[in-house]
C-alpha positions in Angstrom: 65.9 140.6 -179.0 67.1 138.8 -182.1 70.7 139.3 -181.1 70.1 137.7 -177.7 68.4 134.6 -179.4 71.2 134.4 -181.9 73.9 134.6 -179.2 72.2 131.9 -177.1 71.8 129.6 -180.1 75.4 130.0 -181.2 76.6 129.1 -177.7 74.2 126.1 -177.3 74.1 124.8 -180.9 76.1 121.7 -180.2 74.1 120.9 -177.1 70.9 121.3 -179.0 72.2 119.1 -181.8 73.2 116.4 -179.3 69.8 116.4 -177.6 68.1 116.2 -181.0 70.2 113.3 -182.0 69.5 111.5 -178.7 65.8 112.1 -179.1 65.9 110.8 -182.7 67.8 107.7 -181.5 65.3 106.9 -178.8 62.4 107.4 -181.3 64.1 105.1 -183.8 64.6 102.4 -181.1 61.0 102.6 -180.0 59.6 102.5 -183.5 61.8 99.5 -184.3 60.5 97.7 -181.2 57.0 98.5 -182.3 57.6 97.1 -185.7 59.2 94.0 -184.3 56.1 93.4 -182.2 53.9 93.7 -185.2 56.1 91.3 -187.2 55.9 88.8 -184.3 52.1 89.1 -184.1 51.9 88.6 -187.9 54.1 85.5 -187.7 51.9 84.1 -185.0 48.8 84.7 -187.0 50.3 83.1 -190.1 51.3 80.0 -188.0 47.8 79.7 -186.6 46.2 80.0 -190.0 48.5 77.4 -191.5 47.7 75.0 -188.7 44.0 75.5 -189.3 44.5 74.9 -193.0 46.5 71.8 -192.4 43.9 70.5 -190.0 41.2 71.1 -192.6 43.3 69.3 -195.3 43.8 66.3 -192.9 40.1 66.2 -192.2 39.3 66.2 -195.9 41.7 63.3 -196.5 40.1 61.3 -193.7 36.5 62.0 -194.8 34.4 59.2 -196.3 34.5 59.4 -200.1 31.0 58.1 -200.8 27.8 57.1 -199.1 28.9 53.5 -198.6 32.1 54.5 -196.7 30.0 56.8 -194.6 27.6 54.0 -193.7 30.5 51.7 -192.9 32.0 54.3 -190.6 28.7 54.9 -188.8 28.2 51.1 -188.3 31.7 50.6 -187.0 31.6 53.7 -184.7 34.7 55.2 -186.3 33.1 58.4 -187.4 
């Protein structure tokens, strides 16, 4: 039995190595695409969070600084 397996393996070793290399190449491409998708999603999330932060900073700059400015804005309708 062992001799049959050994003979089959010795005759098909290069074919098995080729199929194994092809399978590893496909797996590497798929994992690389998956990682690229994750990186793209992370970049989108970072961009959105920076936009929110910038909007908050702009709102802070435009906010009334004291009660008098608040009253003036409310009277002028610019709030």
